[in-house]
C-alpha positions, 0 to 999 in steps of 0.5 A, a space after each residue: 406302848 410301854 416300850 415305846 415310853 422306855 425308849 423315849 426316856 432313854 433317848 432324853 435320858 442319853 441327850 442330856 448326860 451328852 449335853 453334860 459331858 460336851 466341853 464349853 468352846 474356848 473364846 478366841 478372837 481375830 487377831 488385832 493389837 491394842 492402839 494407844 489412843 493417847 500417850 504422854 506425860 503432862 510435864 515438859 520440864 521437871 526438877 530432879 526428885 519431882 514426879 511425872 504424870 503419864 496419862 494413857 488411853 487404850 483401846 482393842 476393837 476386837 481382843 479385850 485388853 489385858 495388861 500395861 507394862 510401864 518402865 521409866 528410864 533416866 541416864 540409861 537405867 531404869 528407875 522405876 517400873 510397874 505392871 498395870 492391869 487392863 481390862 476390856 476394850 478400852 482402857 485409861 490408865 494416870 500414874 505419878 511416878 517419882 524420878 529420884 535425884 542421885 549420883 551422875 544425875 546430867 541437868 537437862 537429861 530425857 524422861 524416857 517412858 517405856 510403853 507395852 499393851 498386851 491384849 488377852 491374846 498376848 499381841 503387843 504394842 509398844 511406844 516411846 514417850 521422851 518429852 520430858 526433860 530433868 533439871 538439876 537444882 541450881 547450887 551456887 553455894 554449900 556450907 558446911 554444917 557439923 552436928 556440933 563445932 563451927 559451920 564453914 562456907 564452902 568455895 565452888 571451884 569447878 563450876 562446870 564439874 560443880 567441885 566445891 571445897 572447904 578449906 582451913 577448918 579446924 575439926 576432929 578426926 570424925 566429922 559428922 555433918 550435912 551440907 546445906 546451901 542456906 544457913 539460918 542467924 545461928 549458923 545451923 541448916 535452913 531448911 528451905 534450901 537443900 540439904 544433903 545428907 546421908 540417906 539410902 545407903 550414900 550422900 543425897 537430899 536429905 530432910 531433918 530426919 534423915 542422917 548425918 555424912 560421916 568421915 573419919 581417920 584416925 590417923 589425923 589430928 585434925 580434918 582441915 579441908 573437904 571436897 564435895 562433888 555435887 554431880 558424883 555425891 561424893 567426900 574427900 578430905 584431907 587434914 593435918 596428920 597424926 605424928 607420933 607423940 614426944 611427950 605424954 602429959 597423963 593430966 592435959 592429954 588423956 581424959 578422965 573416965 571410970 572403968 570397973 569403978 576405978 579413976 582412969 586417964 584415957 585415949 587414943 596415943 599415936 605412939 612410934 617404935 623407937 621414939 622417946 617419950 617425956 612422961 609427965 604426971 607419972 611417977 616411977 617408970 620402971 613400976 608404972 609403964 608395960 615393958 612389952 611396949 616401953 624400955 625406961 631410959 630415964 627418970 621421966 623418959 622412956 623408948 616405945 618399943 611396940 609397933 608404930 601405931 594408934 593405941 588405947 593408953 589407960 592410966 590407972 589412977 590408984 595403981 599409977 600404972 599406964 595401960 596400953 593395947 591396941 585398938 580393938 579392931 586389930 585382930 591376928 596377925 597384927 595382934 594376940 590377946 589373953 584372956 583368962 584368970 591368974 593374971 595382973 599387971 607385972 608392977 608392985 604391989 602385985 594383984 590378982 584382976 583378970 578375969 574371962 571378960 573383955 570389959 576393962 584392961 584389968 580383964 585381959 593382956 595384949 600380946 605384942 608381935 615381936 617379928 612374924 609369928 612371934 608374939 609376947 607378954 609380960 604379966 604377974 602370975 598366981 597359981 594355986 592347985 585346984 584339983 587336977 587344975 590350977 587357978 592360973 589358966 588362960 587363952 590366946 585369942 585372934 581379937 579382943 573378945 569372943 570368937 568360936 574355937 577356929 580363932 584360938 590357940 590350942 596350946 595343947 599342940 605346942 611345946 610348953 615351958 614350965 610352970 605352964 602346961 598345955 591342954 585340951 579339955 573338952 569344958 575347960 576355960 582355958 588351954 594353959 594352965 598353972 596345974 597342980 604346982 603352986 607358984 608366983 611372979 612376974 613372967 615374960 612369955 614367948 609364944 613363936 607360932 613358927 616352932 609350936 613352942 611357948 616360953 615363960 621366963 620368970 623375970 621378977 
């Protein structure tokens, strides 16, 4: 009897273990496909920047649904797409999708919605809805409304291509503006109309919180004509070209400014190579003009000898000296810049002004390119021995500002004339130094990158 009980217990245990180890069966379904019982967009016509309303009803009587893939296509571009989770054998999906307004948005363009329903076995059904058209906003007039300044009405010069143009304007060389279909009694934007500004990396319809359109050309005295393509959403502009100056009135042509606690008059000036300039408001031109840029020809006249271009001009009032330098974005090979210690402007009373900074014209010296690979600067230099090195200590830089060593001139690779010498010492700021000999004077330094020479010549 005992053996019978033991056998029975073992049989029950074996059955229990077998039941625990058996894998559950994978649920499978007969082959079937989802069905779109409804798929429609409520709107037959919309304006760009409005939304469409998508309604979809799905079913699959055999296999549960899994996913609805949605793509909204306009002008052959996908403007939005979404993957919507669907469950069970029936599902209803309602979605809103904004139809954006952008470049080349054509009038009466078909809005196409591509739908793919997928069930859990991976079988799919596709359909397309193409019952909606997008219309462009109606634009019959536009106004140029600047951030500051006069508002001008544009003319529709090409109605088929929606080209608007404003003419006979007088703005500066830089302008920030919006384009509005309506203006108020103060000639400012009326936000009940359409307004174009800068948004999402380009020109588009904007709200008051979005940016202005900005155009600029330093080669113009003023912007006089703006053209707007309302289909491509682009602007072009022209204006009165800036011409090299033949007269420069320090008081009237330059603006007052304060730098390093000193009074200056400054601004952008277009100088032309070999063009003679008559100066007003500055005396003793031989002592007051940068000799790398000017050759004095008379009591109040001088010829500009630098390359033609738009320069920064800073007149130091107390020093009666006109600093001239390229625009800060001008870099090698068009220009080189010197920064360091022991240098000053080449005019009396002579004084050291430079420092390892780029804040004001006191701190650095621009070089003039006199031919390909050859650069020149003139400055007062004063060296005082300071151990193994002198207090005159500077570097050539490829731009105005700090760059890494790959954008500096290593003077230790050059043949350097006395009293300067080139060196490279880890941790030292400069690599052109005055050494252990005291000297001072006005020197013109020519850097020839073609034959690796640096030649200083004392001129005063």
